[in-house]
The first five atom37 places (N, CA, C, CB, O) and aatype in JSON, in Angstrom:
{
  "aatype": [20, 20, 20, 20, 20, 20, 20, 20, 20, 20, 20, 20, 20, 20, 20, 20, 20, 20, 20, 20, 20, 20, 20, 20, 20, 20, 20, 20, 20, 20, 20, 20, 20, 20, 20, 20, 20, 20, 20, 20, 20, 20, 20, 20, 20, 20, 20, 20, 20, 20, 20, 20, 20, 20, 20, 20, 20, 20, 20, 20, 20, 20, 20, 20, 20, 20, 20, 20, 20, 20, 20, 20, 20, 20],
  "atom_mask": [
    [1, 1, 1, 1, 1],
    [1, 1, 1, 1, 1],
    [1, 1, 1, 1, 1],
    [1, 1, 1, 1, 1],
    [1, 1, 1, 1, 1],
    [1, 1, 1, 1, 1],
    [1, 1, 1, 1, 1],
    [1, 1, 1, 1, 1],
    [1, 1, 1, 1, 1],
    [1, 1, 1, 1, 1],
    [1, 1, 1, 1, 1],
    [1, 1, 1, 1, 1],
    [1, 1, 1, 1, 1],
    [1, 1, 1, 1, 1],
    [1, 1, 1, 1, 1],
    [1, 1, 1, 1, 1],
    [1, 1, 1, 1, 1],
    [1, 1, 1, 1, 1],
    [1, 1, 1, 1, 1],
    [1, 1, 1, 1, 1],
    [1, 1, 1, 1, 1],
    [1, 1, 1, 1, 1],
    [1, 1, 1, 1, 1],
    [1, 1, 1, 1, 1],
    [1, 1, 1, 1, 1],
    [1, 1, 1, 1, 1],
    [1, 1, 1, 1, 1],
    [1, 1, 1, 1, 1],
    [1, 1, 1, 1, 1],
    [1, 1, 1, 1, 1],
    [1, 1, 1, 1, 1],
    [1, 1, 1, 1, 1],
    [1, 1, 1, 1, 1],
    [1, 1, 1, 1, 1],
    [1, 1, 1, 1, 1],
    [1, 1, 1, 1, 1],
    [1, 1, 1, 1, 1],
    [1, 1, 1, 1, 1],
    [1, 1, 1, 1, 1],
    [1, 1, 1, 1, 1],
    [1, 1, 1, 1, 1],
    [1, 1, 1, 1, 1],
    [1, 1, 1, 1, 1],
    [1, 1, 1, 1, 1],
    [1, 1, 1, 1, 1],
    [1, 1, 1, 1, 1],
    [1, 1, 1, 1, 1],
    [1, 1, 1, 1, 1],
    [1, 1, 1, 1, 1],
    [1, 1, 1, 1, 1],
    [1, 1, 1, 1, 1],
    [1, 1, 1, 1, 1],
    [1, 1, 1, 1, 1],
    [1, 1, 1, 1, 1],
    [1, 1, 1, 1, 1],
    [1, 1, 1, 1, 1],
    [1, 1, 1, 1, 1],
    [1, 1, 1, 1, 1],
    [1, 1, 1, 1, 1],
    [1, 1, 1, 1, 1],
    [1, 1, 1, 1, 1],
    [1, 1, 1, 1, 1],
    [1, 1, 1, 1, 1],
    [1, 1, 1, 1, 1],
    [1, 1, 1, 1, 1],
    [1, 1, 1, 1, 1],
    [1, 1, 1, 1, 1],
    [1, 1, 1, 1, 1],
    [1, 1, 1, 1, 1],
    [1, 1, 1, 1, 1],
    [1, 1, 1, 1, 1],
    [1, 1, 1, 1, 1],
    [1, 1, 1, 1, 1],
    [1, 1, 1, 1, 1]
  ],
  "atom_positions": [
    [[22.86, 161.56, 28.48], [23.03, 160.17, 27.86], [21.75, 159.7, 26.83], [23.16, 159.06, 29.16], [20.72, 159.45, 27.45]],
    [[21.68, 159.57, 25.64], [20.9, 159.19, 24.63], [20.46, 157.54, 25.19], [21.79, 159.36, 23.09], [21.14, 156.8, 25.9]],
    [[19.49, 157.35, 24.77], [18.88, 155.69, 24.76], [19.15, 155.31, 23.58], [17.24, 155.37, 25.0], [18.82, 156.07, 22.67]],
    [[19.61, 154.44, 23.35], [19.74, 153.76, 21.97], [18.33, 153.5, 21.4], [20.55, 152.33, 22.07], [17.3, 153.53, 22.07]],
    [[18.42, 153.23, 19.95], [16.92, 152.99, 19.41], [17.08, 151.52, 19.17], [16.4, 153.9, 17.93], [17.78, 151.22, 18.2]],
    [[16.51, 150.45, 19.93], [16.37, 149.19, 19.72], [15.11, 148.84, 18.75], [16.3, 148.59, 21.02], [14.83, 147.65, 18.58]],
    [[14.59, 149.52, 18.31], [13.37, 149.26, 17.62], [13.4, 148.05, 16.81], [13.01, 150.36, 16.8], [14.49, 147.7, 16.37]],
    [[12.34, 147.37, 16.55], [12.38, 145.84, 15.51], [11.75, 146.15, 14.39], [11.56, 144.4, 16.08], [10.96, 147.1, 14.34]],
    [[12.07, 145.29, 13.22], [11.31, 145.52, 12.05], [9.82, 144.89, 12.34], [12.07, 144.83, 10.74], [9.48, 144.08, 13.21]],
    [[8.99, 145.57, 11.27], [7.59, 145.02, 11.3], [7.4, 143.8, 10.33], [6.55, 146.17, 10.91], [6.49, 142.98, 10.29]],
    [[8.38, 143.89, 9.65], [7.83, 142.74, 8.69], [8.82, 141.27, 9.26], [8.19, 143.26, 6.71], [9.81, 141.12, 9.98]],
    [[7.97, 140.43, 8.53], [8.68, 138.9, 9.24], [10.14, 138.73, 8.87], [7.9, 137.35, 8.61], [11.0, 138.3, 9.63]],
    [[10.35, 139.2, 7.41], [11.62, 138.74, 6.69], [12.92, 139.68, 7.55], [11.47, 139.14, 4.78], [14.05, 139.29, 7.86]],
    [[12.41, 140.74, 7.73], [13.54, 141.74, 8.56], [13.58, 141.22, 9.94], [13.09, 143.48, 8.65], [14.67, 141.18, 10.51]],
    [[12.61, 140.86, 10.51], [12.87, 140.71, 11.68], [13.39, 139.02, 12.07], [11.62, 141.25, 12.37], [13.72, 138.66, 13.2]],
    [[13.37, 138.26, 11.02], [14.24, 136.78, 11.16], [15.65, 137.44, 10.69], [13.61, 135.23, 9.93], [16.53, 136.84, 11.32]],
    [[16.16, 138.3, 9.96], [17.1, 138.62, 9.63], [17.78, 139.19, 10.98], [16.91, 139.38, 8.54], [18.86, 138.71, 11.34]],
    [[17.16, 140.17, 11.7], [17.37, 140.5, 12.92], [18.04, 139.38, 13.93], [16.13, 140.93, 13.33], [19.18, 139.41, 14.39]],
    [[16.97, 138.34, 14.14], [17.46, 137.31, 14.94], [18.47, 136.56, 14.65], [16.67, 136.58, 15.15], [19.17, 136.13, 15.58]],
    [[18.79, 136.24, 13.22], [19.94, 135.7, 12.8], [21.52, 136.22, 13.15], [19.73, 135.73, 11.53], [22.57, 135.62, 13.37]],
    [[21.12, 137.69, 13.08], [22.35, 138.83, 13.05], [22.47, 138.36, 14.87], [21.78, 141.04, 12.46], [23.59, 138.01, 15.24]],
    [[21.43, 138.37, 15.83], [21.91, 138.38, 17.12], [22.67, 136.98, 17.5], [20.72, 138.69, 18.04], [23.77, 136.92, 18.06]],
    [[21.77, 135.71, 17.02], [22.58, 134.52, 17.03], [24.27, 134.66, 16.5], [21.77, 133.52, 16.08], [25.15, 134.09, 17.16]],
    [[24.54, 135.27, 15.57], [25.84, 135.14, 15.11], [26.69, 136.07, 16.15], [25.95, 135.58, 13.52], [27.82, 135.78, 16.52]],
    [[25.94, 137.23, 16.56], [26.68, 137.83, 17.43], [27.13, 137.4, 18.87], [26.13, 138.79, 17.49], [28.17, 137.68, 19.46]],
    [[25.83, 136.47, 19.37], [26.22, 135.84, 20.44], [27.33, 134.9, 20.34], [25.21, 135.27, 20.91], [28.22, 134.76, 21.17]],
    [[27.2, 134.22, 19.15], [28.25, 132.95, 18.93], [29.55, 133.6, 18.97], [28.1, 132.06, 17.41], [30.48, 133.13, 19.63]],
    [[29.65, 134.71, 18.25], [31.34, 135.28, 18.32], [31.65, 135.91, 19.63], [31.72, 136.56, 17.14], [32.79, 135.7, 20.04]],
    [[30.97, 136.53, 20.28], [31.02, 136.89, 21.99], [31.33, 135.67, 22.48], [29.55, 137.44, 22.8], [32.46, 135.69, 22.99]],
    [[30.68, 134.36, 22.56], [30.98, 133.27, 22.93], [32.29, 132.62, 22.59], [30.08, 132.66, 22.6], [32.77, 131.8, 23.38]],
    [[32.86, 132.92, 21.56], [34.23, 132.76, 20.78], [35.06, 133.62, 21.37], [34.23, 133.05, 19.25], [36.24, 133.31, 21.52]],
    [[34.73, 134.45, 21.65], [35.94, 135.62, 22.13], [36.12, 135.43, 23.72], [35.39, 137.45, 21.8], [37.21, 135.62, 24.26]],
    [[34.94, 135.02, 24.43], [35.42, 134.77, 25.88], [36.15, 133.53, 26.35], [34.32, 134.81, 26.69], [36.43, 133.23, 27.51]],
    [[36.36, 132.96, 25.38], [37.33, 131.31, 25.78], [36.62, 130.62, 26.29], [38.6, 131.2, 26.8], [35.67, 131.07, 26.91]],
    [[36.88, 129.19, 26.18], [36.16, 128.11, 26.52], [35.16, 127.88, 27.88], [37.11, 127.24, 26.51], [33.99, 127.59, 28.1]],
    [[36.07, 128.13, 28.45], [35.92, 127.8, 29.85], [34.48, 128.87, 30.42], [37.59, 128.15, 30.7], [33.52, 128.35, 31.0]],
    [[34.53, 130.14, 30.19], [33.47, 131.08, 30.57], [32.36, 130.89, 29.54], [33.98, 132.61, 30.6], [31.2, 131.03, 29.94]],
    [[32.56, 130.6, 28.29], [31.32, 130.13, 27.21], [30.68, 129.11, 27.73], [31.74, 129.64, 25.74], [29.49, 129.33, 27.98]],
    [[31.13, 127.94, 28.01], [30.79, 126.84, 28.42], [29.81, 127.25, 29.61], [31.99, 126.0, 28.72], [28.66, 126.8, 29.57]],
    [[30.17, 127.99, 30.58], [29.5, 128.35, 31.99], [28.26, 129.05, 31.29], [30.52, 129.48, 33.18], [27.21, 128.82, 31.9]],
    [[28.12, 129.89, 30.11], [27.19, 130.75, 29.97], [26.36, 129.7, 29.14], [27.61, 132.18, 29.35], [25.14, 129.86, 29.21]],
    [[26.85, 128.58, 28.31], [25.98, 127.85, 27.75], [25.0, 126.7, 28.71], [26.8, 127.25, 26.74], [23.9, 126.25, 28.39]],
    [[25.81, 126.4, 29.99], [25.2, 125.62, 30.65], [24.17, 126.54, 31.61], [26.21, 124.75, 31.3], [23.25, 126.01, 32.24]],
    [[24.38, 127.67, 31.65], [23.24, 128.53, 32.02], [22.11, 128.97, 31.65], [23.49, 129.27, 32.16], [21.2, 129.33, 32.4]],
    [[22.11, 128.97, 30.05], [21.2, 129.28, 29.42], [20.49, 127.58, 29.32], [21.72, 130.15, 28.09], [19.26, 127.47, 29.3]],
    [[21.12, 126.7, 29.29], [20.37, 125.2, 29.32], [19.45, 125.24, 30.74], [21.69, 123.73, 29.41], [18.23, 125.02, 30.75]],
    [[20.13, 125.52, 31.77], [19.35, 125.59, 33.08], [18.54, 126.31, 33.01], [19.91, 125.88, 34.16], [17.45, 125.91, 33.44]],
    [[18.58, 127.39, 32.59], [17.3, 128.46, 32.47], [16.24, 127.77, 31.4], [17.86, 130.16, 31.81], [15.12, 128.02, 31.84]],
    [[16.16, 127.14, 30.4], [15.56, 126.5, 29.65], [14.9, 125.54, 30.38], [16.26, 126.11, 28.73], [13.67, 125.54, 30.32]],
    [[15.46, 124.75, 31.04], [15.04, 123.78, 31.74], [13.94, 124.18, 32.8], [16.15, 123.19, 32.29], [13.06, 123.38, 33.1]],
    [[14.03, 125.46, 33.36], [13.12, 125.86, 34.43], [12.18, 126.49, 34.03], [13.59, 126.55, 35.36], [11.39, 126.86, 34.9]],
    [[11.84, 126.89, 32.41], [10.73, 127.2, 31.92], [9.56, 126.83, 31.86], [10.85, 127.28, 31.24], [9.5, 125.76, 31.26]],
    [[8.56, 127.2, 32.19], [7.02, 126.81, 32.51], [6.48, 126.45, 31.44], [6.14, 127.84, 33.08], [5.92, 125.35, 31.45]],
    [[6.47, 127.27, 30.16], [6.13, 127.16, 28.85], [6.95, 126.24, 27.63], [6.12, 128.46, 28.54], [7.86, 126.63, 26.9]],
    [[6.42, 125.15, 27.66], [7.13, 124.03, 26.84], [7.55, 124.44, 25.53], [6.24, 122.83, 26.63], [8.65, 124.16, 25.05]],
    [[6.23, 125.43, 24.72], [6.8, 125.6, 23.24], [7.81, 126.77, 23.45], [5.54, 126.0, 21.99], [8.54, 127.0, 22.49]],
    [[7.98, 127.6, 24.65], [8.97, 128.52, 24.58], [9.95, 128.01, 24.97], [8.8, 129.59, 25.15], [10.86, 128.79, 24.72]],
    [[10.4, 126.98, 25.54], [11.5, 126.35, 26.02], [12.28, 125.53, 24.65], [10.97, 125.33, 27.28], [13.49, 125.49, 24.42]],
    [[11.24, 124.95, 23.9], [11.21, 123.9, 23.03], [12.25, 125.07, 21.69], [9.22, 123.22, 22.65], [13.25, 124.67, 21.09]],
    [[11.66, 126.39, 21.56], [12.24, 127.67, 20.91], [13.6, 127.95, 21.03], [11.65, 128.79, 21.39], [14.44, 128.06, 20.14]],
    [[13.75, 128.09, 22.82], [14.94, 128.39, 23.35], [16.0, 127.6, 22.83], [14.89, 128.3, 24.66], [16.99, 127.89, 22.16]],
    [[15.41, 126.19, 23.45], [16.45, 125.16, 23.15], [17.01, 124.82, 21.89], [16.05, 124.1, 23.54], [18.14, 124.33, 21.85]],
    [[16.3, 125.03, 20.76], [16.85, 124.97, 19.44], [17.48, 125.75, 19.13], [16.2, 124.92, 18.58], [18.34, 125.45, 18.3]],
    [[17.43, 127.25, 19.66], [18.04, 128.14, 19.36], [19.7, 128.17, 20.31], [16.99, 129.27, 19.52], [20.76, 128.69, 19.96]],
    [[19.44, 127.5, 21.41], [20.91, 127.28, 21.82], [21.93, 125.9, 21.43], [20.82, 127.31, 23.31], [23.11, 125.66, 21.68]],
    [[20.96, 125.22, 20.78], [21.33, 124.22, 19.87], [22.19, 125.06, 18.47], [19.82, 123.33, 19.44], [23.4, 124.91, 18.31]],
    [[21.57, 125.69, 17.79], [21.99, 126.29, 16.79], [23.36, 126.98, 17.19], [20.94, 127.15, 16.33], [24.39, 126.86, 16.51]],
    [[23.26, 127.84, 18.55], [24.33, 128.54, 18.91], [25.61, 127.68, 18.94], [24.05, 129.15, 20.18], [26.6, 127.88, 18.24]],
    [[25.47, 126.73, 19.8], [26.41, 125.7, 20.14], [27.16, 125.13, 18.92], [25.69, 124.62, 20.86], [28.37, 125.07, 18.75]],
    [[26.27, 124.76, 18.19], [27.01, 124.34, 16.68], [27.79, 125.37, 16.15], [25.98, 124.01, 15.47], [28.97, 125.24, 15.82]],
    [[27.19, 126.29, 16.08], [28.05, 127.18, 15.34], [29.35, 127.48, 16.01], [27.37, 128.42, 15.08], [30.41, 127.59, 15.4]],
    [[29.17, 127.62, 17.55], [30.38, 128.05, 18.33], [31.42, 126.77, 18.22], [29.94, 128.43, 19.99], [32.61, 126.93, 18.51]],
    [[31.0, 125.73, 17.87], [32.2, 124.68, 17.8], [32.94, 124.42, 16.6], [31.76, 123.41, 18.15], [33.9, 123.66, 16.5]],
    [[32.32, 125.2, 15.58], [33.02, 125.42, 14.31], [34.21, 126.05, 14.33], [32.3, 126.1, 13.48], [34.82, 126.25, 13.28]]
  ]
}
């Protein structure tokens, strides 16, 4: 079995596009799961953020989760 290549782009523009793609992918996955399961996933992500020691990282994660929640609701 071969290992997939998940290399990351080296320039910031490509990297930001990859991150946007992942946010959209996660949103579509949550929508496909159904409301109850997707809600549990979001709650677990928010709980995980609350347990983070690095406040800067927690703020970035929180912002990302908010973006995903907003896209999920549309």
